[in-house]
C-alpha positions in Angstrom: 15.4 5.2 -13.1 14.2 1.5 -12.8 10.8 2.7 -14.4 9.7 4.9 -16.9 7.1 7.6 -16.8 4.3 5.9 -19.2 5.1 3.0 -16.4 4.5 4.5 -13.5 1.7 5.8 -14.6 -0.1 2.5 -15.5 2.0 1.4 -12.0 -0.3 4.0 -10.2 -3.3 3.7 -11.8 -2.9 -0.5 -11.2 -2.0 0.5 -7.2 -5.2 3.0 -7.5 -7.5 0.3 -8.3 -5.9 -2.0 -5.9 -6.1 0.2 -2.5 -9.9 0.8 -3.6 -10.1 -3.1 -3.2 -8.9 -3.2 0.2 -10.3 -0.2 1.0 -13.7 -1.9 -0.3 -12.7 -5.3 2.6 -11.6 -3.4 4.8 -15.6 -1.5 4.7 -16.6 -5.2 5.0 -14.5 -5.4 7.9 -16.7 -2.8 9.3 -19.6 -3.9 8.9 -19.5 -7.7 8.9 -16.6 -10.2 11.0 -14.3 -11.4 8.2 -11.5 -11.9 10.3 -9.9 -11.5 14.0 -9.0 -8.0 13.2 -11.0 -5.3 15.4 -13.6 -3.1 13.1 -11.7 0.3 14.7 -8.4 -1.3 12.6 -10.6 -2.2 9.4 -12.1 1.2 9.7 -8.6 3.0 10.3 -7.1 1.4 7.3 -10.2 1.9 5.1 -9.3 5.4 5.8 -6.0 4.9 4.7 -6.5 3.4 1.9 -8.5 6.2 0.5 -6.1 8.7 1.6 -3.6 6.7 0.0 -5.7 6.0 -3.6 -5.8 10.4 -3.4 -1.5 10.0 -2.9 -0.6 7.5 -5.7 -3.1 9.5 -8.2 -2.1 12.6 -7.2 1.1 12.1 -5.8 1.7 15.3 -3.2 4.9 15.8 -2.0 4.5 14.9 1.3 3.2 11.3 0.6 6.0 9.7 -0.3 6.6 10.0 3.6 3.6 8.5 5.1 4.0 6.3 2.2 7.5 5.1 3.6 5.8 5.2 6.9 2.8 3.0 6.1 5.7 0.7 4.2 7.4 -0.2 7.6 3.9 -0.7 9.1 2.9 -2.9 7.0 6.3 -5.1 6.9 6.1 -5.5 10.9 2.1 -5.7 10.8 1.9 -8.2 7.7 5.5 -9.5 8.0 5.0 -10.7 11.3 1.0 -12.3 11.0 2.9 -14.1 7.7 5.7 -16.0 10.1 3.4 -16.6 12.7 0.6 -18.2 10.3 3.1 -20.3 8.7 5.1 -21.4 12.1 1.4 -22.1 13.4 -0.5 -24.0 10.3 2.9 -24.5 8.0 0.0 -22.1 5.3 1.4 -19.2 3.1 -0.8 -16.1 4.0 -1.1 -15.0 0.2 -2.5 -11.4 1.1 0.7 -10.4 3.4 2.9 -12.1 0.6 1.3 -9.9 -2.2 1.2 -6.9 -0.2 4.9 -7.2 1.4 6.0 -8.0 -2.5 3.8 -4.9 -3.9 4.2 -2.2 -1.6 8.1 -1.7 -2.2 7.3 -1.4 -5.5 4.7 1.7 -5.4 7.1 3.3 -3.1 10.4 3.0 -5.7 7.7 4.0 -8.4 6.9 7.5 -5.7 10.5 8.3 -5.1 11.5 8.0 -8.9 8.1 10.3 -9.5 9.4 12.2 -6.6 12.9 12.6 -8.5 11.2 13.4 -11.6 9.0 16.0 -10.9 11.8 17.6 -8.8 14.8 17.4 -11.4 12.2 19.6 -13.9 11.1 22.0 -11.5 15.0 23.0 -11.1 15.6 23.5 -14.6 
C-alpha cells in the first residue's frame, strides 16, 4: 500500500473539499460566463463533482469504476486543452496541471481503499 488508512482518510476529505470548490466554480459558470465552456458542460460537471464528493466520502463499490472513467475523460479533456494552450500561448494551464496530478492520487486512494475493504470482508 502506498497510503496508510489514516492518510487515505485525510486525502479523501481533502479531495471532497477540492471537489466542492470545483462544483462551485461550475455552478458560477452556469450563471455567468467565466470561460468559453458552454453552460450545459458547466452544469454537467457541477453534477459530476457533487456525485464525486459523495463518492470519495462514502466510497461505494461501483464508484471506483465511475472515477476511472472520469480520470480517462479528464486526461483527454484537460490534457488536450493544456497542450493547446501551451502550443498557442506558451502558457501553463495550472488548473489542468493540478487536475492531471491530483486525480491519479485520488484514484490510487480509491483502489487501495477498495482492496482493504474487500480483504476485510473475506476474513
